[in-house]
N, C-alpha and C positions, 0 to 999 in steps of 0.2 A: 399085563395079564399074559399068562402062558397060553399059547394057542390050544394046547391040549385040554385046557380047562373048559373050553366051549366047543370042542369038536364032538361030533356025534350025529344026532338025528333030530328031525322035526317032530315034536309031539303037540297035540292039540288038547286044550282043556276049555271048559266053559267057566266064565267068571269075569273079572274086571282087571284089565292090564295094569291099572294103577295100584293094585293090591300086591304087586311084585315086591319081594324083599328088598331092603336097602342094599345098595351096591349093584343092582340089576341094571342092565342096559335095555331101554325100551325102544324098539324099532318101529318106525312108521314112515310112510312115503310122504314126500313133500313136493310142492311146486317150487319153482325157482324165483318166484316173484316176491317172496318174503311175507306171504299171507297164510296164517293159520286161522281162517275165518269161519269154516264150517266143518261139520262132521267130527271125526275124532281129533283132527288138528285143532279145532276150537277147544276141545276138552284138554288137550296138551297146553294150549295157550293159557287157559284158566288156571291150571294146576302148576305150571312152570313159567310164570311171566318173565323171570330173569333169563331162563333158557331161550324163551321166545325172542327176547331182545338180541341175544347172540345170533340166533338163526336169521333174524331180520337184517341185522347189521352185515352178516356174511353175504346175504343175497344182494344187499345194496352195494357192498364193495365189489362184488362180482359184476354187477350191472354198470357201475361207474367206470370200471377199467376192464372192458371185455377181453376175455382170453378164450381161445378155442383149443380143443383137443381133437385130433383126428384119430378115429377108432376104426378098427377092422371088424365088420359085422358080416357074417355069411359070405366071406370072400370079397366083399366090397368095402370101400372106405366111406366113412360118414364124418363130417365135421360137426362137432357139438360145442355149444357155448357153455362154459363152466358157470354154475355148478352142476348143470345137467349131467347125469351119469356118474355122480360122485356121492360120497357120504360125508356128513358132518357129525362128529361125535362130540357132544357137549357134556363135560363132567357135571356132577351134582353142583348146583348153585346154592350157596349159603342163604341167599335172600329167599329162595323158594322153600327149602326145608325148614329154615328157622321160623318162617311165617306160619308153619303148621299146616300148609295147604298141600304139601307133598312129602314124599319120602326122599331119601338120598338116592335118586335115580339118575343114571346117565341117560341122556336123550340122544338117540341115533336117528338122524334125518337121512333118508335115502331120496335123493333128488331124481325122481322118475318121470315127472312131467314138467315141461317148460312153463305152462300156464295152468289155469284152473277155470272152472265154469265152462262157458262156450269155447274157451281157448285151451282146453285140456289137450294134451298131445294125443295122437292116434295110438290105439292099443298096441300095435307092433312096436312103435317107438318107445312106449312106456315099458314094454317087456325087455327091449334091448337095453334101455337105461337102467332097468332093475338089475340085469346081469352085471353091468358095469359098476353100479353103485354097491352091490353086494360084494363084488371083488375088491372094490376100494375100501369098504368097511372091514373086510378080512385083513387087508394089509395093515390097516390102522390098529385093529384089535391085537394083532401079533406084537405090537410095540407098547401096549398099554398094561398098566398094573392097576389093581383095585376094582376091576369090574368082575363081578362074581358069576353072573348068569346073563342070558339073553332071553328076553320075552318080546313078543311081537303081536301086533294086531294083524288082521288079515289085510295087510296093506295092498293098495291099488284097487281093492274090491268095492270100496265105497263110492266116493264122488268121482274117482277116476274111471269107474265102470269096467274094470278088468276082472274077469272070472278068477276067483281066488286060486283055483287049482293050477292055473298057469303061473302065477307068481310063486305059489308054494313049490312048484317043480324046480324053479330057479333056486329057491332057498335050500331045498333038499340037496340039490346037486353041489351046493357049496361045501357040504360036509360039516357045517356048523351045527352045534347043539342049541336048538331054539325051542322055547315053549311058546306056542301060538295060542292066544287067548281069544275065544269067541264069546261075544256077549251072551248073557244068560237067556235073553228073550228069543234067541234063535231056536 
């Protein structure tokens, strides 16, 4: 995909993220434990079971052979365990769209929290990881073809408990053109 195809601004609409057109990349935040068990992650798992298996396998691989990145945040260094602070872009999976449960969507996982539930990362760590993961996603997008648009949920704002405006600011500063979908019931 040419980077100019998705450069622009963040716009917000009400609706269902899963109604995005074929070829769209759907962005959501993930934990590093390989669990899409609650919230919107559970909806992703139900609609994209083959993509979920790729995500889960990626997390297991990272866990079985730990690798660390040292990143500079606010003038200091922080050592983080991969996949934290990275993005995983999963192409449309034939098993998912041929089963009729989903469209041909790319699934983009931003690894913003090491854990989930009571083990969710602190808010500042999630926001630091979001900045790193969005930058990693941008690098990968610049080398992809076939991805037409980017749609996102209000990531980090559900079970990770981060105010959407804080994550949105990171997304806006990326320069990417993203349609953020808010559920109709809001």
